[in-house]
A tleap script that builds the chain and sets N, CA, C and O, in Angstrom:
source leaprc.protein.ff14SB
mol = sequence {
  NMET CYS LEU ALA ALA VAL TYR GLY LYS LYS
  GLN GLU ASP GLU THR LEU LEU LEU LYS ASN
  VAL SER ARG ILE LEU VAL ASP GLY ASP VAL
  ILE THR LEU PHE ASP ILE VAL GLY LYS GLU
  MET LYS VAL GLN GLY ALA LEU THR GLU VAL
  ASP LEU ALA GLY SER VAL VAL LYS ILE ARG
  CYS THR CASP
}
set mol.1.N position { 8.637 4.492 -6.699 }
set mol.1.CA position { 10.036 4.151 -6.575 }
set mol.1.C position { 10.163 3.006 -5.567 }
set mol.1.O position { 9.519 3.021 -4.518 }
set mol.2.N position { 10.972 2.045 -5.882 }
set mol.2.CA position { 11.187 0.893 -5.012 }
set mol.2.C position { 12.551 1.037 -4.339 }
set mol.2.O position { 13.586 0.969 -5.001 }
set mol.3.N position { 12.546 1.236 -3.025 }
set mol.3.CA position { 13.780 1.359 -2.259 }
set mol.3.C position { 13.897 0.164 -1.337 }
set mol.3.O position { 12.891 -0.410 -0.920 }
set mol.4.N position { 15.132 -0.213 -1.018 }
set mol.4.CA position { 15.337 -1.406 -0.204 }
set mol.4.C position { 16.296 -1.138 0.938 }
set mol.4.O position { 17.127 -0.232 0.884 }
set mol.5.N position { 16.159 -1.946 1.964 }
set mol.5.CA position { 17.147 -2.025 3.036 }
set mol.5.C position { 18.033 -3.215 2.713 }
set mol.5.O position { 17.537 -4.298 2.400 }
set mol.6.N position { 19.347 -3.017 2.789 }
set mol.6.CA position { 20.284 -4.092 2.456 }
set mol.6.C position { 20.966 -4.556 3.735 }
set mol.6.O position { 21.522 -3.762 4.494 }
set mol.7.N position { 20.906 -5.877 3.952 }
set mol.7.CA position { 21.503 -6.483 5.124 }
set mol.7.C position { 22.665 -7.364 4.700 }
set mol.7.O position { 22.601 -8.039 3.672 }
set mol.8.N position { 23.720 -7.354 5.493 }
set mol.8.CA position { 24.877 -8.207 5.246 }
set mol.8.C position { 25.007 -9.228 6.345 }
set mol.8.O position { 24.800 -8.925 7.520 }
set mol.9.N position { 25.351 -10.444 5.959 }
set mol.9.CA position { 25.516 -11.513 6.940 }
set mol.9.C position { 26.909 -12.087 6.805 }
set mol.9.O position { 27.327 -12.507 5.726 }
set mol.10.N position { 27.620 -12.098 7.920 }
set mol.10.CA position { 28.944 -12.708 7.976 }
set mol.10.C position { 28.907 -13.688 9.128 }
set mol.10.O position { 28.751 -13.286 10.281 }
set mol.11.N position { 29.047 -14.956 8.834 }
set mol.11.CA position { 28.850 -16.049 9.782 }
set mol.11.C position { 27.432 -15.965 10.333 }
set mol.11.O position { 26.485 -16.089 9.558 }
set mol.12.N position { 27.244 -15.761 11.620 }
set mol.12.CA position { 25.899 -15.736 12.197 }
set mol.12.C position { 25.347 -14.325 12.365 }
set mol.12.O position { 24.151 -14.166 12.614 }
set mol.13.N position { 26.173 -13.308 12.239 }
set mol.13.CA position { 25.756 -11.929 12.493 }
set mol.13.C position { 25.206 -11.273 11.224 }
set mol.13.O position { 25.875 -11.239 10.192 }
set mol.14.N position { 23.976 -10.752 11.317 }
set mol.14.CA position { 23.360 -10.027 10.207 }
set mol.14.C position { 23.154 -8.579 10.644 }
set mol.14.O position { 22.559 -8.317 11.689 }
set mol.15.N position { 23.653 -7.639 9.831 }
set mol.15.CA position { 23.547 -6.227 10.172 }
set mol.15.C position { 23.013 -5.434 8.993 }
set mol.15.O position { 23.168 -5.827 7.837 }
set mol.16.N position { 22.387 -4.319 9.304 }
set mol.16.CA position { 21.918 -3.408 8.270 }
set mol.16.C position { 23.123 -2.694 7.677 }
set mol.16.O position { 23.888 -2.059 8.402 }
set mol.17.N position { 23.295 -2.795 6.364 }
set mol.17.CA position { 24.405 -2.132 5.694 }
set mol.17.C position { 24.019 -0.739 5.207 }
set mol.17.O position { 24.763 0.223 5.400 }
set mol.18.N position { 22.840 -0.637 4.569 }
set mol.18.CA position { 22.431 0.640 3.988 }
set mol.18.C position { 20.929 0.643 3.779 }
set mol.18.O position { 20.360 -0.349 3.321 }
set mol.19.N position { 20.279 1.763 4.114 }
set mol.19.CA position { 18.841 1.918 3.906 }
set mol.19.C position { 18.591 2.766 2.664 }
set mol.19.O position { 19.494 3.440 2.169 }
set mol.20.N position { 17.367 2.726 2.172 }
set mol.20.CA position { 16.932 3.527 1.026 }
set mol.20.C position { 17.797 3.311 -0.209 }
set mol.20.O position { 18.131 4.256 -0.923 }
set mol.21.N position { 18.154 2.049 -0.449 }
set mol.21.CA position { 18.980 1.701 -1.612 }
set mol.21.C position { 18.108 1.713 -2.860 }
set mol.21.O position { 17.064 1.065 -2.925 }
set mol.22.N position { 18.577 2.479 -3.856 }
set mol.22.CA position { 17.818 2.608 -5.099 }
set mol.22.C position { 18.475 1.888 -6.269 }
set mol.22.O position { 17.843 1.665 -7.302 }
set mol.23.N position { 19.763 1.520 -6.105 }
set mol.23.CA position { 20.479 0.892 -7.223 }
set mol.23.C position { 21.517 -0.070 -6.668 }
set mol.23.O position { 22.188 0.220 -5.678 }
set mol.24.N position { 21.640 -1.225 -7.326 }
set mol.24.CA position { 22.633 -2.228 -6.945 }
set mol.24.C position { 23.339 -2.703 -8.206 }
set mol.24.O position { 22.696 -3.119 -9.170 }
set mol.25.N position { 24.667 -2.637 -8.192 }
set mol.25.CA position { 25.476 -3.149 -9.295 }
set mol.25.C position { 26.283 -4.342 -8.788 }
set mol.25.O position { 26.839 -4.304 -7.691 }
set mol.26.N position { 26.342 -5.404 -9.597 }
set mol.26.CA position { 27.100 -6.597 -9.226 }
set mol.26.C position { 28.170 -6.820 -10.284 }
set mol.26.O position { 27.871 -6.932 -11.473 }
set mol.27.N position { 29.426 -6.885 -9.836 }
set mol.27.CA position { 30.562 -7.152 -10.723 }
set mol.27.C position { 31.393 -8.252 -10.075 }
set mol.27.O position { 32.250 -7.983 -9.233 }
set mol.28.N position { 31.130 -9.484 -10.473 }
set mol.28.CA position { 31.797 -10.620 -9.833 }
set mol.28.C position { 31.337 -10.731 -8.394 }
set mol.28.O position { 30.146 -10.895 -8.126 }
set mol.29.N position { 32.291 -10.641 -7.455 }
set mol.29.CA position { 31.921 -10.726 -6.042 }
set mol.29.C position { 31.901 -9.354 -5.360 }
set mol.29.O position { 31.842 -9.273 -4.134 }
set mol.30.N position { 31.949 -8.277 -6.153 }
set mol.30.CA position { 31.856 -6.925 -5.601 }
set mol.30.C position { 30.464 -6.367 -5.909 }
set mol.30.O position { 30.054 -6.262 -7.065 }
set mol.31.N position { 29.757 -6.014 -4.840 }
set mol.31.CA position { 28.404 -5.477 -4.950 }
set mol.31.C position { 28.458 -4.016 -4.536 }
set mol.31.O position { 28.882 -3.694 -3.426 }
set mol.32.N position { 28.027 -3.129 -5.432 }
set mol.32.CA position { 28.031 -1.695 -5.149 }
set mol.32.C position { 26.596 -1.248 -4.922 }
set mol.32.O position { 25.721 -1.460 -5.762 }
set mol.33.N position { 26.371 -0.624 -3.767 }
set mol.33.CA position { 25.053 -0.153 -3.373 }
set mol.33.C position { 25.016 1.372 -3.457 }
set mol.33.O position { 25.989 2.039 -3.105 }
set mol.34.N position { 23.890 1.923 -3.927 }
set mol.34.CA position { 23.703 3.367 -4.001 }
set mol.34.C position { 22.381 3.702 -3.318 }
set mol.34.O position { 21.359 3.081 -3.609 }
set mol.35.N position { 22.395 4.687 -2.406 }
set mol.35.CA position { 21.134 5.097 -1.800 }
set mol.35.C position { 20.584 6.326 -2.519 }
set mol.35.O position { 21.204 6.827 -3.457 }
set mol.36.N position { 19.421 6.811 -2.082 }
set mol.36.CA position { 18.738 7.877 -2.815 }
set mol.36.C position { 19.437 9.237 -2.710 }
set mol.36.O position { 19.141 10.137 -3.496 }
set mol.37.N position { 20.351 9.399 -1.761 }
set mol.37.CA position { 21.069 10.673 -1.668 }
set mol.37.C position { 22.470 10.590 -2.269 }
set mol.37.O position { 23.262 11.524 -2.143 }
set mol.38.N position { 22.771 9.468 -2.923 }
set mol.38.CA position { 24.041 9.332 -3.631 }
set mol.38.C position { 25.155 8.645 -2.868 }
set mol.38.O position { 26.257 8.498 -3.397 }
set mol.39.N position { 24.898 8.221 -1.636 }
set mol.39.CA position { 25.912 7.489 -0.882 }
set mol.39.C position { 26.185 6.166 -1.576 }
set mol.39.O position { 25.265 5.485 -2.029 }
set mol.40.N position { 27.462 5.811 -1.652 }
set mol.40.CA position { 27.890 4.579 -2.323 }
set mol.40.C position { 28.617 3.695 -1.329 }
set mol.40.O position { 29.420 4.175 -0.528 }
set mol.41.N position { 28.332 2.389 -1.383 }
set mol.41.CA position { 29.000 1.423 -0.520 }
set mol.41.C position { 29.342 0.194 -1.336 }
set mol.41.O position { 28.503 -0.326 -2.072 }
set mol.42.N position { 30.585 -0.273 -1.205 }
set mol.42.CA position { 31.021 -1.491 -1.885 }
set mol.42.C position { 31.144 -2.602 -0.855 }
set mol.42.O position { 31.693 -2.409 0.231 }
set mol.43.N position { 30.620 -3.778 -1.218 }
set mol.43.CA position { 30.636 -4.944 -0.335 }
set mol.43.C position { 31.127 -6.132 -1.146 }
set mol.43.O position { 30.714 -6.324 -2.290 }
set mol.44.N position { 32.000 -6.921 -0.559 }
set mol.44.CA position { 32.447 -8.134 -1.227 }
set mol.44.C position { 31.604 -9.290 -0.714 }
set mol.44.O position { 31.498 -9.505 0.493 }
set mol.45.N position { 31.005 -10.034 -1.639 }
set mol.45.CA position { 30.164 -11.152 -1.244 }
set mol.45.C position { 29.256 -11.593 -2.372 }
set mol.45.O position { 29.578 -11.441 -3.551 }
set mol.46.N position { 28.101 -12.149 -1.986 }
set mol.46.CA position { 27.147 -12.657 -2.974 }
set mol.46.C position { 25.729 -12.352 -2.504 }
set mol.46.O position { 25.434 -12.419 -1.311 }
set mol.47.N position { 24.859 -12.018 -3.444 }
set mol.47.CA position { 23.448 -11.818 -3.127 }
set mol.47.C position { 22.844 -13.163 -2.745 }
set mol.47.O position { 23.049 -14.164 -3.431 }
set mol.48.N position { 22.096 -13.176 -1.641 }
set mol.48.CA position { 21.448 -14.412 -1.225 }
set mol.48.C position { 19.927 -14.308 -1.282 }
set mol.48.O position { 19.239 -15.323 -1.392 }
set mol.49.N position { 19.399 -13.079 -1.208 }
set mol.49.CA position { 17.949 -12.897 -1.272 }
set mol.49.C position { 17.625 -11.497 -1.752 }
set mol.49.O position { 18.239 -10.520 -1.325 }
set mol.50.N position { 16.651 -11.414 -2.649 }
set mol.50.CA position { 16.109 -10.132 -3.098 }
set mol.50.C position { 14.592 -10.239 -2.989 }
set mol.50.O position { 13.953 -10.959 -3.756 }
set mol.51.N position { 14.027 -9.518 -2.032 }
set mol.51.CA position { 12.586 -9.517 -1.795 }
set mol.51.C position { 12.050 -8.138 -2.183 }
set mol.51.O position { 12.052 -7.216 -1.367 }
set mol.52.N position { 11.595 -8.000 -3.420 }
set mol.52.CA position { 11.123 -6.708 -3.908 }
set mol.52.C position { 9.834 -6.276 -3.233 }
set mol.52.O position { 9.637 -5.084 -3.001 }
set mol.53.N position { 8.952 -7.210 -2.913 }
set mol.53.CA position { 7.703 -6.863 -2.243 }
set mol.53.C position { 7.960 -6.380 -0.814 }
set mol.53.O position { 7.253 -5.506 -0.315 }
set mol.54.N position { 8.955 -6.943 -0.173 }
set mol.54.CA position { 9.290 -6.558 1.192 }
set mol.54.C position { 10.380 -5.509 1.286 }
set mol.54.O position { 10.720 -5.056 2.379 }
set mol.55.N position { 10.935 -5.118 0.136 }
set mol.55.CA position { 12.000 -4.107 0.068 }
set mol.55.C position { 13.225 -4.489 0.891 }
set mol.55.O position { 13.792 -3.660 1.604 }
set mol.56.N position { 13.627 -5.758 0.782 }
set mol.56.CA position { 14.784 -6.262 1.523 }
set mol.56.C position { 15.722 -6.994 0.573 }
set mol.56.O position { 15.290 -7.778 -0.272 }
set mol.57.N position { 17.034 -6.718 0.729 }
set mol.57.CA position { 18.068 -7.425 -0.013 }
set mol.57.C position { 19.049 -7.967 1.012 }
set mol.57.O position { 19.408 -7.266 1.958 }
set mol.58.N position { 19.486 -9.211 0.834 }
set mol.58.CA position { 20.454 -9.823 1.751 }
set mol.58.C position { 21.686 -10.249 0.986 }
set mol.58.O position { 21.607 -10.778 -0.123 }
set mol.59.N position { 22.837 -10.004 1.612 }
set mol.59.CA position { 24.138 -10.319 1.019 }
set mol.59.C position { 24.912 -11.188 2.004 }
set mol.59.O position { 24.945 -10.902 3.201 }
set mol.60.N position { 25.535 -12.251 1.496 }
set mol.60.CA position { 26.482 -13.033 2.291 }
set mol.60.C position { 27.851 -12.387 2.079 }
set mol.60.O position { 28.419 -12.482 0.991 }
set mol.61.N position { 28.377 -11.742 3.097 }
set mol.61.CA position { 29.621 -10.993 2.985 }
set mol.61.C position { 30.830 -11.916 3.141 }
set mol.61.O position { 30.830 -12.838 3.958 }
set mol.62.N position { 31.861 -11.643 2.336 }
set mol.62.CA position { 33.079 -12.436 2.426 }
set mol.62.C position { 34.260 -11.618 2.897 }
set mol.62.O position { 35.315 -12.182 3.188 }
set mol.63.N position { 34.115 -10.290 2.982 }
set mol.63.CA position { 35.253 -9.477 3.436 }
set mol.63.C position { 35.181 -9.171 4.904 }
set mol.63.O position { 36.062 -8.497 5.438 }
savepdb mol mol.pdb
quit
């Protein structure tokens, strides 16, 4: 199973949004993250990096 840590960046600040993310849905500028225990988080922005080997996803947040 490939799980990722998702980081959000707004201006210069980058923070961890959610760990152990197993699923990501993108609908326009709304990105929905799901972790392995079913927690759901919605973020407005755009994907800027997906590193599957490093298990890292980065989002440029607009909200």
